[in-house]
N, C-alpha and C positions, 0 to 999 in steps of 0.2 A: 505493497500500499504506499503509495506516496505521499501520503503525510505524516506516516508510520518514517520512515528514511529523513524526513525533515527533522521530524523531533528529534531521533537521534545524531544528527549535522547541531540542529540550535537547541541540548532544554529542555535552555532557559528561555526559550526563547517565547512567550504571550504566547502574539495569534495564532498560531503556529498550532501551540497545547488548542488553543477557542478551536479552532478548523478540524485541526481532529475526531475534537467531542461533542465537531456539529457532528460528522459524519457515520461517526459511532451509533449520534443518536438518532438520526437519521436514517440505518442500519437495522435498527430497535437494540443494541448494545449497546442501552443504558446504565447500567454498569462501571464498565473501561466508559460513555461520553462523563457521566459524572466523576472519574475521578482525571479526567484532562480538562476538566470546566476545575474544575477542583487547584487543582496544580497550577490553571492561566491564574486562579483567583489569588492564590499560595508568591506568584511574580509579577502582579499586578490587581494589588484590589478594590482600583476603584474602577474595575472592569462590569460597567452595568453586566452587558449580556454576558459576558461569563457568572455572575448572581442568575439572575435570568434562563440558560440552560441548567445549569447546578439547582435552580429551581423544580423543572422541571422533571428533573432524573429526581430529584427525590420527593415528586408527587407522584409521578409511577411503582417506586418500592415504597407508599404508602405513607414516607414519612414526612407528616403535611403540616405539623409544627417551625421543620425546622427549614420545609420549605417557605412557607410565607414569612417567613424572615431577609430571606433573601429575596424574595418577592420584592418586599417591601425594600429592602437598600436595591435594589435596583433602580426599583419606582419611585425614588427620591435622588436618585443621580441623575437622572432621567426622564421630569418628571411630564412633560409632552409625553412622552411615547402611551401611546395607542394599547398596544398589543403588552402590556409592562400591564398598565393599570385593569382593562378587561383577566386579564387573566387572576394577576390578585383578585382582583370582587369578585371569584370568584371561589376563591376561598374563604372570605372572613365573616 
């Protein structure tokens, strides 16, 4: 997989981790997606999309309290995002 090779070349590049996480998520591999979104957040805690993506993974794992926390952070970081707000409103 292209993103796996890129991750191996640049393990501390958040954008690569985010792209890899999205790819895993879209393939239904939510555990791997969540790990890579979490790693993207370790690299850059201000990554609103990584918070959102991690929340989606946590929702799949039925960890709703943790998911809501990440959705709140993503929404606060990007208050104009309808996608973030709509997802958050489903769970609060």
